[in-house]
N, C-alpha and C positions, 0 to 999 in steps of 0.2 A: 334967016338969022337964027332961028331956033335950031335948025340942023347943024349949023356951024357951032353953036354953043354945046349941043348934045355930043358932037364929035370932039370938041375941046375937053369935055368933062370925061369922056371916055379915055382920051389919051392921058389925061391927068391921072385918072384912077389906075391906068395900066402902068404908069410911071411909078406911082406910089407902090403898087404891088411888086413891081421889080425891085425897088429899093428895099421893100420889107423882106423879099425873098433873099436879097443880097446880104442884108443884115442877119437873117437866120442861118444862111450858109456860112457867114463869117464867124458869128458870135453864139450860134445856137448851141455849140458844145459846152458853153459855159453854163446855160440853164440846165443841160442834161447832167453835167458834173455836179451842180448844186443839188439837184434831185436825188442822184446816187449818194452824194454825201449825206444828205439828210436821212435817206432811208438806211444807209449802212450804219450811221451813227446810232439811229434808234435801235436797229437790230442788235448792234454790239452792246448797246446799253441794257437791253433785255437779256442778252446772253450773260453779261457780267453779274446782273442781278440773280439769275437762275444759278449761276455758278457759286455765288456767295450763299445763297439759300442752301444749296446742296452741301457745301463745306460746313455750314453751321449745323445742318441737320446730322451730317455724319460725325462731327465732334460730339454733339449732344448725345447721339446713340452710343458713342464710344465711352463717354463719361458715365452714362447710366450703367452700362454693362460692367465697367470697371468697379463702380460702387456696389454692385451686387455680389462681389467675391466675399467669400466667407470669413477671411481673416484681414486684419489691418495690413499685415505684410504683403498678402495677395492684392489687396486694393491699391496699396502703394506701388507695387509692381506693375499693375495694370495701367494705373495712371501715368506712370512714367513713360508708357508706350504712346500716350496721346500727345500728338504734336500741338503745341499752343500756337494758334494762328489768329490774327485779326482781333475782333472784339471778344472772342472767347478766350484769349490768352489770359486775362486776369483771373477769370473763374477756374480755368484749368489749372493755373499754378497755385492758387489758393486751396483748392481741393487736394492737389498732390501734396502740398506741405502739411495740410492737416492730417492726411492719412499717414504721412511719413512721421509726424509728431506722435500720432496715436500708436504707431509700431515701435516707438522708442527710437527712431532714427533722426535724432536732433540735428546732427551735422548735415544730413540730407535735406532736412526741412529748412535749415538756415540757408543752404545753397540755393534752394528753390525760391525762397522768399527774396533773397538778395538778387537773384535773376529777375524777379518781378519788379523789385525796386529800381533796377537799372534798365528796365525795358522801356524805350521812348515811345512804343507804339500803343501803350495803354494809357488811360487817363491818370492824371497825377494823383487823384484820390486813391487809386489802387496802388500806385508806386509808394505812396506814403504809408498806406497800410501794410504793405509788404515789409518796409523798413521797420515799422513799429513791432509787428509780429516777430520778425526775425530778432529784434532786440529783447524780446521777452522770453525767448527760448532758453532752457536751462543750459549753462555751459561753464566750464572751468575757468574761462577767461573773464573773470569779473570786471577787470579793468576795462577790457574792451567793450563789454556790455554796458558799463556805466558811461563810458565816453559816447557810445550810440545813443543812450537814453538822454544824456544831457543835450546832444544835438537835436533830438527830437522834442525836447521840452522847451525850446527857445520860443519867445512870444511870436505869434503868428503861424506857428506849425500847427497843422490840423488836429494832431494828437498830443498836443502839449500837455494837457492836464493828466491824461492817461499815462504818459511818459514820466511826469512828475510823481504819479502814484507808484509806479514801478521803481523809481529812484528812492522813494520813502522806504519801500520794502528792502532794497538793497542796503540802504543806510542802516536800517534796523538790524538787518542780518550781520552786519559788521560790528554790531554792538553799540552804536551811536544813537541811543534812544532820544537824546535831546535834537540831534540833527534830524532825524526822522519826524519828530513832532513839529519842528519848524517847517518842514516841507509840507506836511499835512495841513498846517494852519494856512499856508500860502494857498494851497488848493481850495480850503474851505471858504477863504475870503475872496477868491476870484469870482468876478462878476459873471463869467461864462460857465461856471460849474453847473453840472446837471444835478438834479435832485437825487438820483441814485448814487452818483459819485460822491456827493456831499454826505450822504448817509453812511456810506462805506468808510469815508474819511472819519467821521464823527465816531463811529463805532470802534474803530481802531484806536483812535485817540483816547476814548474812554477806557479800553482795554490796557492802555499804557499809563493810566493813572490821571489822565486830564479829566477835570470836571465836565459833566455832560452840559451842553449849552441849555440856558433857561428856555422853557417853552414860549413860543410867541403868543401873546395874548391879543385877542380881538378887541 
C-alpha cells in the first residue's frame, strides 16, 4: 500500500513539475520583460538625473564666467550667450536683464523680462517678478508703463503694493501731487504693507507736505 502511495505521490509531483515548466515556457517571458523594464527604468532615471545635474552645472559655470567680465556691456553680452533652460531659466533671465539695465540697454532688459514673464516653464512668482521689473524700467512710453503697473497693482497680485508705489511716482512726475498722495495713503493703510514700504511711503508723504503720523504710544 505504501509503495502505491509513494508511486502516486511521485507521479503527482512530476505532473506538477511539468505544469510548472509549461507555465514558465508559456509565460516566463512576461517576468523577464518586467525585470528588464524595471532595470531599464531605473537606469534611465539615473541617466536623466545625471544629465540634469550636468546641465545645471554647465549653466552655473557659464553664469559665473559671464559675471566675471570687466564691463556691464561685456557681462550683458556674455549672459546673452547663456541658454536659459529648466529651473535655471528664471535666474539666467533675471541676471541678463540686470546686466542689460546696468549697461543702459533698457529696451533689451525689457525684452528679456517680458520673455521671463511669458515663460510657462518657470514658477509663477518669477513670471510676476519679471512683469513687475519690466514695468519699472525707464521708458518714453509713460502710458504703456502706467497701464502695466495698473494691471500689476490689482488686488491679489503678488507685487500689488510695490506697483502702487511706482504708480504714485508716475503720478507725481505728471504733476498730480494730490493724486500721488492719495495712492500713498492707500498703500500706508493696507493691511499687507511691510514696515519698510510704509516707512518709504510716509517719508515721501512728509516731503510732499503731509504731516508726519503721530508716534504710537505704548
